[in-house]
N, C-alpha and C positions, 0 to 999 in steps of 0.2 A: 515379554517372549523368552522362551524355553534356548534353549540352546541348541536344541535341535528345530525348532521353526526359523531362528537365525541363521544357519547355516544351512540343511539340509531346505528347507521352508523357503529361501532368501530369492530364488526368482523368481519370476513370474510365468502364473503356471504355463501358459500357452506357450513361453520363450522356452521351459522347459521340455512338455512334449512336441513343441518341432522338434530341438534337436534331440531330442530323447528316438522319433520318428527317424530323422537323416540316421543317425545311428544303428538302429535296426541292417541293414545296408551289407554296413562291417561284421554285427555280431552272426547274422543268418549268412554270410559267406563264409568266417571262419567258424562256426558253429557248427555247418555242412559240411567243413576240409578235412576239420582237426576232431571231430566230437563224430558224428552221424559216418563219416564213411573211411574211417582209420580200424580201418578191422583186426588190427594190430596192436594200436594201444588198451592197455585192461582198463576195467570198471577202473578203479584208483584212480586214474591217470585221464581217464573220460569226464568224471566227476571233477577230479581239478581242478580238469581246463574250462570245466561247463562253471564253477563258480567264479574261473576269473575273468570269462568273459562276461559274466554277469555286473561283477563289478565294475568290469572298465563301459558296461554299458551306462550302468547306474550314475556314473562319474562323469561320463560324456560331456553332459552339456554343462558343467563346471567346468571342466576343460574349453570347454567353447566359448563357454565365457571370458574366462580368461585371455581368453585369444584376440578373442571382440575388441575385451577394451583396449590388450594394447593396441594393437591397430589402426584403432580407433582415437587413442594418442598418440602414435608416429603419426598417421596422415589427414586426420583430423577432420573439413570438412571435403577436403577437393576430393575429384571429382578423374579418375582417369579411363579412353576412352583405350582398348585396346581386340584383338581380336575376341571373339566370343568360343570359341574353341580353345584359346589361351584361358579365358579366365575362367570356364568350366574347368579343365584341367588343373587349375592353379588350387580351384577350388577344392574339388576333389582331392589332392593330394592334401592339401588344411587339414581339411575332415579327418581324414585315414590318420593321420599326422595328432592331432589331437585325441582322436581316441585310442589310437596303441598306446599313449602315452597319458592317457585323461587318470591314471594311477598316482601319477607325480605332478601334473598339471592343476589337477583338480584343487588338491590341498592349498594351494594357492588362493582362487578361490571363491573355498569354501571357508576359508582366515580371513579375506576383505570383507565375505557378508558379512561375518560374523561382530566383527568390528564395527561396517559401517551400521547394522541394526541396532548396537553396544549404546556407538557414539546419537542417533538418531533417537533411543532409548531417556539418555542422560540431555538433552535437549530438552524433547517433551515434556519432562519429567519439571526440570528446574528452566519453566518460562522465566525472560530477562522483562 
């Protein structure tokens, strides 16, 4: 496996697509508000903002992977019964935070995927 297959290709395709589509909600809102409807911004600023938004959108599924892995480690298989409105609002806030900070959180997930697949590759190359 190459470096790119171990990192960017490390998540399940359906998992990546699912979170990518959820991330499009934030992308569309911010793109519409910061780029499309901002007549005061220069073309250079609009291009820069668009590039940053695209990078955040691409990295969001990896950021969400890190968040869900940490939460799974903390909570395990426990089930909590809470108000649906509280749960949905909490979910939306965590999704928004993961999307906004994806550029900082996703490298942790990418590094984990790289080391995980490198370890799996070594195990499969050297069966005992």
